N, C-alpha and C positions, 0 to 999 in steps of 0.2 A: 760527391757527384762525379760521374764519369767524364773524363776528358773526351770531347767529341772527336778529336783527331786520332785516338787510339782505337784499334779494332775491338769489337765486343768479344769475339771468340778468338783466342790466340792459339787454340789447339789446331793441329794440322788435320785436315780431313782428306779422306780419299776422294779422288775425282768421281763424279757421278757416273754410273754405268751408262754405256752407250746404247744398250739394248735391254729390254725386259726379258725376264725368264717366264716360262709357262709350263703348266701341267695340264694333262687331259684327265678330266674327272667323269666318272659315271655314277649316277645314283638313280633312285626311283623318281619318276617324274613328279609324283605327289609330294616329294620332299624338297623340291627346288626352292620353294618360298621359305621354308624353314632353314635350308642351307644358306640362303641369301641373308636372312635375319642373323644367323649365328656368325657368319663371316663379317657382316657389317659391325658386329659388336667388337671387332678387333681393330678398330681405328684405322681404316684404309690400308690394311696390310696387303690386301689383294682385291681384285675385282674379277668377275667372270662374264663370259658371253656364252650364250647357248649356240652350239653348233647344230644340234638336232633336238629341238624342243620336245618333240613327242617321246623321245627316248632318254631325255635328260643327259645328253652328252655335252659337257661343258669344257670350255677352255679357261683356265685360271691364269691370270697374268699378275706378275709381281716383280719387285726389284730383286735382282740376283743376290744382293747382299742381305736379303731377308729370307733366304731359302730355309734356313734352320727354323725360323719362327713360323714360316708357312707350313712346313711339315708338322711341326709341333701342334699348330692350330688345327690342321686337318685330322691329326690323330685324336685330338680332343673332340672335335665335331663328330668324328666317326663313331664315338660312343653313343651319340644321340641319333645321328643320321647315317645309316649304312651307306658307305661309299668306297670307291676304289680310285686310285690315281696312278698315272703313268707319265713318264717324261714326254715333253712336247718340244719339238717334233720327235717322232719315233726314230730311234737310231736305225741307220741303214742296215739291212740284213747282210752279214758278212763283212761289214766295214770295221776298220780298226777303231777302238774307242778313242774319242778325242781327249786330249789332256787339257785340264782346266787351269 
């Protein structure tokens, strides 16, 4: 039996991110429901909001520490639902790239 005075998880964890990351997605409007279904199959990895419902311009929001998993998931979904994605917000034209 576990001693109640000892912490359950002794591994050190990184502090939670202060901000979410986002990507801008474009897909065919008829594929929005299927995209939602396929994304939800990945256990709350990300969620999206429609910026332009008629043209299926979506903003995908996720935790920055999940970026690799999000891109991997989008690549898998893109085999079924044709889509493209870009960074959000768009980098400023002529601005120096930010260091992460």
